[in-house]
TORKETOR-962914 format. One record per atom (N, C-alpha, C): x, y, z; residue in three letters. Coordinates in steps of 0.05 Angstrom, whole numbers, padded with zeros to 5 digits, always signed. Layout:
BEGIN
XYZALA/...
***
This chain:
BEGIN
+00490+01623-00547MET/+00474+01645-00547MET/+00483+01668-00559MET/+00493+01669-00587SER/+00504+01693-00599SER/+00494+01700-00622SER/+00492+01720-00631GLY/+00479+01733-00654GLY/+00497+01749-00669GLY/+00495+01747-00696LYS/+00510+01764-00717LYS/+00494+01793-00720LYS/+00508+01811-00723ARG/+00494+01837-00726ARG/+00478+01842-00756ARG/+00453+01847-00750ASP/+00433+01853-00772ASP/+00429+01887-00767ASP/+00437+01903-00786HIS/+00436+01927-00787HIS/+00409+01942-00775HIS/+00385+01926-00778ASN/+00361+01937-00773ASN/+00355+01928-00743ASN/+00374+01916-00730LYS/+00367+01901-00704LYS/+00382+01916-00681LYS/+00372+01920-00658ILE/+00383+01931-00636ILE/+00404+01910-00626ILE/+00431+01915-00620ARG/+00448+01895-00610ARG/+00447+01899-00580ARG/+00448+01875-00569VAL/+00444+01870-00539VAL/+00473+01850-00531VAL/+00489+01857-00514LEU/+00513+01847-00506LEU/+00506+01836-00476LEU/+00508+01813-00472GLY/+00508+01803-00445GLY/+00532+01795-00437GLY/+00542+01804-00413ILE/+00568+01801-00396ILE/+00565+01785-00374ILE/+00573+01760-00373SER/+00567+01745-00348SER/+00595+01743-00332SER/+00596+01753-00309ALA/+00622+01759-00293ALA/+00623+01732-00269ALA/+00607+01712-00275SER/+00609+01688-00257SER/+00628+01669-00264SER/+00643+01659-00246PRO/+00662+01639-00250PRO/+00649+01611-00260PRO/+00627+01609-00253ARG/+00609+01582-00257ARG/+00593+01585-00282ARG/+00595+01566-00298LYS/+00578+01562-00320LYS/+00551+01553-00311LYS/+00529+01555-00320CYS/+00500+01547-00319CYS/+00494+01551-00288CYS/+00505+01567-00271GLY/+00499+01574-00245GLY/+00474+01595-00251GLY/+00469+01605-00225SER/+00443+01623-00224SER/+00448+01651-00239SER/+00467+01663-00238THR/+00474+01683-00253THR/+00477+01679-00284THR/+00486+01658-00293ASP/+00486+01654-00320ASP/+00458+01648-00330ASP/+00442+01635-00313ILE/+00415+01627-00322ILE/+00400+01654-00325ILE/+00401+01673-00305LEU/+00389+01699-00308LEU/+00394+01713-00331LEU/+00423+01715-00338ILE/+00430+01734-00362ILE/+00418+01717-00386ILE/+00419+01693-00387ASP/+00407+01679-00412ASP/+00382+01683-00413ASP/+00363+01686-00390LYS/+00337+01690-00395LYS/+00333+01726-00404LYS/+00349+01740-00396ALA/+00346+01768-00401ALA/+00352+01770-00432ALA/+00371+01755-00442LEU/+00379+01754-00471LEU/+00356+01742-00487LEU/+00347+01725-00475ASP/+00321+01709-00489ASP/+00298+01733-00493ASP/+00293+01749-00477GLY/+00277+01772-00477GLY/+00282+01791-00500GLY/+00308+01798-00501ALA/+00320+01811-00520ALA/+00311+01800-00548ALA/+00317+01772-00551ILE/+00315+01763-00576ILE/+00281+01762-00584ILE/+00269+01761-00563SER/+00238+01757-00566SER/+00225+01786-00582SER/+00240+01807-00579CYS/+00234+01829-00592CYS/+00249+01836-00618CYS/+00267+01819-00625GLY/+00281+01817-00650GLY/+00313+01830-00644GLY/+00316+01830-00624ALA/+00350+01842-00621ALA/+00369+01817-00629ALA/+00390+01828-00637ALA/+00414+01812-00643ALA/+00431+01811-00617ALA/+00437+01786-00609VAL/+00452+01788-00579VAL/+00476+01772-00584VAL/+00495+01780-00565ASP/+00519+01768-00560ASP/+00525+01760-00531ASP/+00540+01743-00522LYS/+00546+01736-00494LYS/+00569+01732-00491LYS/+00586+01743-00472ILE/+00614+01740-00462ILE/+00614+01728-00435ILE/+00629+01709-00433MET/+00636+01697-00405MET/+00661+01705-00398MET/+00666+01724-00379LEU/+00693+01736-00370LEU/+00710+01713-00362LEU/+00702+01694-00349ASN/+00717+01676-00341ASN/+00731+01656-00360ASN/+00722+01659-00380GLY/+00731+01641-00404GLY/+00756+01658-00421GLY/+00758+01686-00414LEU/+00776+01703-00427LEU/+00803+01704-00414LEU/+00821+01713-00430TYR/+00848+01714-00419TYR/+00858+01743-00422TYR/+00857+01758-00398PHE/+00866+01787-00398PHE/+00875+01793-00373PHE/+00894+01813-00374ALA/+00908+01820-00353ALA/+00889+01844-00338ALA/+00896+01851-00310SER/+00884+01873-00302SER/+00895+01898-00307SER/+00881+01920-00303CYS/+00897+01947-00313CYS/+00923+01951-00294CYS/+00945+01959-00311GLN/+00970+01960-00297GLN/+00973+01991-00290GLN/+00957+02011-00296GLU/+00961+02037-00289GLU/+00985+02045-00301GLU/+00996+02040-00323CYS/+01021+02043-00337CYS/+01021+02070-00351CYS/+00998+02080-00358GLY/+00999+02108-00371GLY/+00996+02104-00399GLY/+00998+02078-00408GLY/+00998+02076-00434GLY/+00978+02085-00450GLY/+00954+02088-00440CYS/+00931+02103-00454CYS/+00929+02132-00452CYS/+00949+02145-00437SER/+00946+02174-00430SER/+00945+02192-00449SER/+00958+02183-00479LYS/+00959+02204-00502LYS/+00938+02195-00523LYS/+00932+02171-00522SER/+00910+02163-00542SER/+00881+02152-00530SER/+00882+02145-00503GLY/+00857+02133-00499GLY/+00853+02105-00506GLY/+00872+02095-00516ILE/+00871+02067-00522ILE/+00887+02050-00506ILE/+00878+02028-00494CYS/+00895+02013-00475CYS/+00920+01997-00495CYS/+00947+01998-00483ILE/+00968+01987-00499ILE/+00969+01953-00494ILE/+00955+01944-00476LEU/+00952+01914-00470LEU/+00939+01902-00490LEU/+00951+01879-00504ARG/+00939+01863-00524ARG/+00933+01836-00512ARG/+00907+01831-00508ASP/+00896+01807-00499ASP/+00866+01805-00505ASP/+00850+01789-00493ASP/+00824+01785-00503ASP/+00807+01807-00498ASP/+00817+01828-00484MET/+00801+01852-00482MET/+00797+01870-00505MET/+00817+01865-00522THR/+00819+01883-00548THR/+00792+01874-00564THR/+00782+01849-00566ALA/+00760+01842-00583ALA/+00733+01853-00563ALA/+00734+01851-00536VAL/+00715+01859-00522VAL/+00710+01891-00522VAL/+00727+01906-00525TYR/+00724+01933-00528TYR/+00706+01941-00552TYR/+00714+01926-00575LYS/+00700+01931-00599LYS/+00671+01919-00596LYS/+00666+01900-00583LYS/+00638+01890-00576LYS/+00619+01909-00562LYS/+00635+01920-00539VAL/+00623+01940-00522VAL/+00615+01964-00538VAL/+00634+01973-00555GLU/+00629+02000-00570GLU/+00606+01994-00591GLU/+00604+01971-00602LYS/+00584+01965-00621LYS/+00555+01959-00612LYS/+00556+01957-00584SER/+00528+01947-00575SER/+00509+01969-00569SER/+00481+01967-00570ASP/+00462+01988-00563ASP/+00454+01986-00534ASP/+00459+01963-00525ALA/+00453+01954-00496ALA/+00468+01937-00481ALA/+00474+01937-00461ILE/+00495+01920-00442ILE/+00476+01908-00420ILE/+00476+01887-00413ILE/+00474+01871-00392ILE/+00496+01861-00377ILE/+00501+01871-00354LEU/+00523+01858-00337LEU/+00514+01842-00316LEU/+00522+01820-00310ALA/+00512+01801-00290ALA/+00535+01791-00274ALA/+00534+01791-00249SER/+00551+01782-00228SER/+00542+01769-00205SER/+00552+01752-00193PRO/+00548+01742-00167PRO/+00562+01764-00149PRO/+00550+01766-00120ILE/+00561+01783-00104ILE/+00578+01766-00084ILE/+00605+01776-00086PHE/+00626+01760-00069PHE/+00635+01783-00047PHE/+00635+01781-00023PHE/+00644+01795-00002PHE/+00633+01825-00008PHE/+00606+01828-00014ALA/+00593+01854-00017ALA/+00605+01868-00040ALA/+00613+01855-00064ASN/+00621+01870-00085ASN/+00620+01851-00114ASN/+00626+01861-00132LEU/+00629+01842-00157LEU/+00651+01823-00156LEU/+00651+01801-00172THR/+00668+01785-00174THR/+00697+01796-00183THR/+00718+01783-00179ALA/+00742+01792-00186ALA/+00744+01796-00221ALA/+00730+01780-00232GLN/+00727+01778-00262GLN/+00713+01803-00269GLN/+00690+01809-00255ALA/+00677+01836-00265ALA/+00697+01862-00255ALA/+00709+01862-00235LYS/+00724+01884-00230LYS/+00747+01890-00249LYS/+00760+01867-00256ALA/+00783+01870-00271ALA/+00776+01881-00300ALA/+00752+01870-00307PHE/+00743+01875-00332PHE/+00735+01908-00329PHE/+00724+01918-00311ILE/+00713+01945-00310ILE/+00741+01962-00308ILE/+00759+01953-00294ASP/+00783+01968-00288ASP/+00796+01975-00319ASP/+00795+01955-00335ARG/+00809+01958-00360ARG/+00793+01979-00378ARG/+00773+01990-00369PHE/+00757+02012-00385PHE/+00770+02041-00374PHE/+00789+02040-00360HIS/+00805+02065-00350HIS/+00811+02080-00378HIS/+00820+02067-00396CYS/+00830+02077-00422CYS/+00805+02095-00435CYS/+00781+02084-00433VAL/+00757+02096-00445VAL/+00751+02125-00427VAL/+00757+02120-00400TRP/+00752+02141-00382TRP/+00772+02165-00393TRP/+00791+02158-00395VAL/+00817+02177-00405VAL/+00811+02188-00431VAL/+00800+02172-00453TYR/+00790+02182-00474TYR/+00768+02206-00472TYR/+00752+02200-00455LYS/+00726+02216-00451LYS/+00730+02236-00435LYS/+00748+02234-00414ASN/+00747+02257-00393ASN/+00772+02274-00390ASN/+00798+02260-00401VAL/+00821+02272-00402VAL/+00829+02285-00430VAL/+00823+02266-00451LEU/+00830+02277-00474LEU/+00808+02289-00490LEU/+00782+02288-00478LYS/+00755+02301-00487LYS/+00750+02295-00517LYS/+00758+02268-00520LYS/+00753+02261-00552LYS/+00726+02245-00558LYS/+00710+02242-00534ALA/+00687+02226-00536ALA/+00662+02246-00532ALA/+00644+02246-00542PRO/+00618+02265-00541PRO/+00608+02259-00513PRO/+00599+02279-00499ALA/+00584+02273-00474ALA/+00556+02263-00478ALA/+00544+02248-00459GLY/+00516+02237-00463GLY/+00516+02211-00461GLY/+00496+02197-00462THR/+00489+02170-00461THR/+00476+02163-00490THR/+00489+02139-00497PHE/+00480+02132-00527PHE/+00473+02097-00525PHE/+00479+02086-00501LYS/+00471+02058-00497LYS/+00450+02058-00473LYS/+00443+02033-00471LYS/+00426+02027-00447LYS/+00442+02007-00430LYS/+00439+02007-00403GLY/+00455+01990-00390GLY/+00435+01977-00368GLY/+00440+01952-00360ALA/+00424+01936-00339ALA/+00442+01917-00325ALA/+00436+01915-00299PHE/+00454+01904-00280PHE/+00433+01876-00271PHE/+00444+01853-00270ILE/+00436+01832-00254ILE/+00458+01821-00232ILE/+00447+01816-00210CYS/+00467+01801-00190CYS/+00452+01783-00171CYS/+00469+01766-00162VAL/+00457+01743-00149VAL/+00472+01738-00121VAL/+00462+01736-00099SER/+00473+01734-00074SER/+00459+01710-00055SER/+00477+01699-00040GLU/+00467+01684-00019GLU/+00450+01702+00004GLU/+00464+01725+00003ILE/+00454+01744+00027ILE/+00430+01758+00017ILE/+00411+01757+00034GLU/+00382+01770+00027GLU/+00382+01798+00028GLU/+00396+01811+00046LYS/+00397+01840+00050LYS/+00403+01856+00025LYS/+00388+01875+00016ARG/+00390+01891-00005ARG/+00414+01908-00005ARG/+00418+01916+00024SER/+00445+01934+00027SER/+00470+01918+00017SER/+00471+01895+00017TYR/+00491+01877+00006TYR/+00500+01883-00023TYR/+00480+01893-00034PHE/+00482+01901-00064PHE/+00492+01930-00070PHE/+00491+01947-00054GLU/+00501+01973-00060GLU/+00528+01982-00070GLU/+00545+01964-00060ASN/+00570+01973-00070ASN/+00576+01966-00099ASN/+00568+01940-00104SER/+00565+01931-00132SER/+00553+01950-00151SER/+00528+01960-00145ARG/+00513+01979-00162ARG/+00527+02008-00167ARG/+00543+02013-00144SER/+00556+02040-00151SER/+00580+02034-00172SER/+00592+02014-00168VAL/+00615+02007-00189VAL/+00604+02005-00216VAL/+00581+01989-00217VAL/+00568+01983-00247VAL/+00558+02010-00258VAL/+00548+02029-00239LYS/+00538+02054-00249LYS/+00561+02072-00259LYS/+00587+02068-00248ALA/+00609+02086-00258ALA/+00618+02073-00287ALA/+00618+02046-00286PHE/+00623+02032-00312PHE/+00606+02044-00332PHE/+00578+02040-00331PHE/+00559+02049-00351PHE/+00561+02080-00360PHE/+00566+02093-00339SER/+00574+02125-00341SER/+00600+02130-00361SER/+00619+02116-00357THR/+00643+02116-00370THR/+00641+02108-00398THR/+00623+02086-00405ILE/+00621+02079-00432ILE/+00595+02092-00446ILE/+00585+02110-00434GLY/+00557+02126-00446GLY/+00535+02109-00443GLY/+00531+02093-00424ALA/+00503+02077-00424ALA/+00490+02088-00402ALA/+00463+02093-00404GLU/+00444+02099-00383GLU/+00437+02076-00367GLU/+00439+02073-00341TYR/+00435+02053-00322TYR/+00403+02052-00320TYR/+00393+02032-00336ARG/+00363+02030-00341ARG/+00348+02014-00321ARG/+00362+01990-00312SER/+00346+01970-00297SER/+00366+01951-00281SER/+00354+01938-00261GLU/+00371+01923-00246GLU/+00354+01900-00235GLU/+00367+01878-00227ILE/+00352+01855-00212ILE/+00376+01847-00192ILE/+00366+01847-00167TYR/+00378+01837-00143TYR/+00365+01813-00133TYR/+00378+01789-00133SER/+00368+01764-00128SER/+00383+01754-00106SER/+00371+01759-00081GLY/+00384+01750-00054GLY/+00372+01725-00045GLY/+00384+01711-00026GLY/+00377+01686-00016GLY/+00381+01661-00032GLY/+00399+01667-00056ILE/+00402+01639-00073ILE/+00428+01627-00060ILE/+00420+01599-00051LYS/+00446+01586-00043LYS/+00457+01564-00061LYS/+00439+01554-00075ASN/+00452+01532-00094ASN/+00454+01538-00123ASN/+00468+01527-00139PRO/+00469+01533-00171PRO/+00440+01521-00177PRO/+00428+01542-00195GLY/+00404+01535-00210GLY/+00378+01542-00194GLY/+00383+01549-00168ASP/+00358+01557-00152ASP/+00340+01577-00163ASP/+00350+01596-00179VAL/+00333+01618-00190VAL/+00311+01605-00207VAL/+00314+01583-00214LEU/+00292+01566-00232LEU/+00271+01564-00216LEU/+00273+01561-00191LYS/+00249+01555-00173LYS/+00232+01577-00170LYS/+00244+01601-00178ASN/+00227+01628-00177ASN/+00220+01636-00204ASN/+00194+01630-00209LYS/+00186+01640-00235LYS/+00183+01665-00242LYS/+00178+01680-00218GLN/+00174+01712-00219GLN/+00202+01725-00228GLN/+00222+01714-00213LEU/+00249+01725-00216LEU/+00257+01718-00246LEU/+00251+01694-00255VAL/+00260+01685-00282VAL/+00244+01704-00301VAL/+00218+01710-00299ASN/+00200+01730-00317ASN/+00212+01755-00315ASN/+00222+01764-00291SER/+00235+01790-00288SER/+00259+01792-00305SER/+00274+01773-00308ALA/+00300+01775-00323ALA/+00290+01779-00353ALA/+00274+01761-00360PHE/+00261+01760-00387PHE/+00251+01788-00396PHE/+00236+01800-00378MET/+00223+01828-00383MET/+00248+01848-00384MET/+00266+01846-00369LEU/+00291+01864-00366LEU/+00302+01865-00395LEU/+00306+01841-00408GLY/+00318+01838-00434GLY/+00299+01854-00453GLY/+00278+01847-00451LYS/+00257+01859-00468LYS/+00255+01887-00466LYS/+00256+01897-00442SER/+00252+01926-00441SER/+00279+01942-00451SER/+00301+01927-00460LEU/+00325+01942-00467LEU/+00322+01950-00502LEU/+00300+01935-00513CYS/+00295+01935-00539CYS/+00274+01959-00546CYS/+00263+01973-00525GLU/+00244+01992-00527GLU/+00255+02019-00531GLU/
***
């Protein structure tokens, strides 16, 4: 599910933070990307678990340039995030928070925070749209709050407006989301809304 850039199309980047391929989180982000495609968007998808990157080392290497000095798979990811018009981040909820893959990914955007807030090199404001999809076995919406706060901080850092979210609780088995047509349709409509 990857699309090349058409200069007349909105670019939607899907980022899956699930360690499991073809699980419920993966299914929902694919449905959201299908929604974006349905209104003419060019889409791309990243599976964080398939990338090789270090966690933020808090080394200060970005303090003068706002550019991370670590060279790994995140180098290409930064470019994809920068070029996107909308981002969908999807993660299962583990221990009332994002997966380790998602948190390590977000922490690596400390360099962007430095560029924007310390070096004052990035213009203020929002230029992208952001959406969050999460899946949990726990049904309580309160189990979702920690993750939402982290994702909102991430979107703020990269200049994305937090537009929409889907919390899917009570999902016990891989693929259970497919039994809920309303949920699948909500994911499709979320992707479609990012093109408006």
